[in-house]
C-alpha positions in Angstrom: 26.3 25.7 16.6 25.5 25.0 12.9 22.0 25.2 11.5 20.5 21.7 10.8 20.1 20.7 7.2 16.6 21.0 5.8 15.0 17.7 4.8 14.0 17.0 1.2 10.7 15.6 2.6 8.3 18.1 4.0 5.2 17.1 6.1 2.2 19.4 5.5 0.0 17.9 8.2 -2.7 15.2 8.3 -6.4 14.8 8.5 -8.5 12.0 10.0 -10.8 10.7 7.2 -12.6 8.2 9.3 -12.6 7.2 13.0 -15.0 4.6 14.1 -15.2 3.0 17.6 -17.8 0.4 18.7 -17.8 -1.4 22.0 -18.5 -5.1 21.4 -20.7 -7.6 23.1 -17.5 -9.4 24.1 -16.3 -6.6 26.3 -15.3 -7.6 29.9 -13.8 -4.9 32.0 -10.8 -6.7 33.6 -10.0 -9.3 30.9 -6.8 -9.2 28.8 -7.1 -9.5 25.1 -4.7 -10.4 22.3 -5.1 -7.6 19.8 -3.6 -7.8 16.2 -4.6 -4.8 14.2 -4.5 -4.7 10.4 -2.6 -1.8 8.8 -2.8 -0.6 5.2 -1.1 2.1 3.2 -2.0 3.9 0.0 0.3 6.4 -1.6 -1.1 8.9 -4.2 1.1 11.0 -6.5 -0.7 14.4 -6.7 1.7 16.0 -9.2 4.4 18.6 -8.7 6.2 16.5 -6.1 3.1 16.4 -3.8 1.9 13.1 -2.3 -0.9 12.0 -0.1 -0.2 9.0 2.1 -3.2 7.2 3.6 -2.5 5.1 6.7 -5.2 2.9 8.1 -5.7 0.7 11.1 -8.6 -1.8 11.5 -9.4 -4.1 14.4 -12.7 -5.9 14.1 -14.5 -8.0 16.8 -16.3 -11.1 15.7 -17.3 -14.5 16.9 -14.0 -15.9 15.7 -12.1 -13.0 17.1 -13.8 -11.9 20.4 -12.3 -8.5 21.1 -13.5 -5.8 23.5 -14.2 -3.3 20.7 -13.9 -2.7 16.9 -12.0 0.3 15.8 -11.1 1.7 12.4 -9.0 4.8 11.8 -8.1 6.2 8.3 -5.8 9.2 8.1 -4.2 11.0 5.2 -0.9 12.8 5.5 0.3 15.4 2.9 3.9 15.5 1.9 6.1 17.4 -0.5 9.4 16.0 -1.8 12.0 18.5 -3.0 15.0 16.6 -4.6 17.7 18.5 -6.4 18.1 15.6 -8.8 15.7 12.9 -9.8 16.5 10.0 -7.6 13.7 7.3 -7.8 15.3 5.1 -5.1 15.5 7.9 -2.6 11.9 9.0 -3.4 10.6 5.5 -2.9 12.4 5.2 0.4 11.0 8.6 1.6 7.5 7.6 0.6 7.5 4.1 2.0 9.6 4.6 5.1 9.8 8.1 6.3 6.1 9.1 5.7 4.9 6.1 7.7 7.4 6.8 10.5 6.1 10.4 10.6 2.5 9.4 10.6 2.5 6.4 13.0 2.8 8.4 16.3 -0.3 10.4 15.3 -2.2 7.2 14.6 -1.1 5.8 18.0 -2.3 9.0 19.7 -5.7 8.9 17.9 -6.2 5.2 18.9 -5.3 5.9 22.5 -7.6 9.0 22.6 -10.6 7.1 21.1 -10.3 4.3 23.6 -9.7 6.6 26.5 -12.7 8.8 25.6 -14.9 5.6 25.4 -14.1 5.2 29.1 -12.3 1.9 28.8 -8.6 1.1 29.3 -6.8 2.9 26.6 -5.2 0.9 23.8 -1.6 2.1 23.5 -0.2 0.6 20.3 3.3 -0.7 20.7 6.1 0.8 18.6 6.1 -1.4 15.4 8.2 -1.3 12.3 5.7 -1.0 9.4 8.4 -0.2 6.9 9.0 -3.9 6.0 5.2 -4.5 5.5 4.8 -1.5 3.2 8.0 -1.4 1.2 6.4 -2.8 -2.0 3.2 -0.7 -2.0 2.5 0.9 -5.4 2.1 4.6 -5.8 -1.0 5.5 -7.6 -1.1 8.4 -10.2 -4.3 9.8 -9.0 -5.0 13.5 -8.3 -6.1 12.5 -4.8 -7.1 9.6 -2.6 
């Protein structure tokens, strides 16, 4: 059996920058809710082929949107891209597609854990394709997020 090829995109872990959960006044134990979270993405070029990718989810209860809870999670993943030749198209694809695909399962687990720990029915986010939503996000040239 041959050895698998090493990816030019390396994931160096993530950190949760903010995790906020608040049970709302609209909470009813056995009621079904329509939940539409808002996602955001920020990509920061940290020099030397290192990048920070910040993925966020926000879901806010209000009078207009009576949800059982409000939740916000902001996480930052650290990535390194090692390309043998400068290929801007590949780099953009890696940053806008692969990094989000790597981070999304961790975000799903964090959301499920927060809601389970709050002793309510856990929110298990469905598998969604965020690539299309984020394909035109700019990469900032900041040292960090």
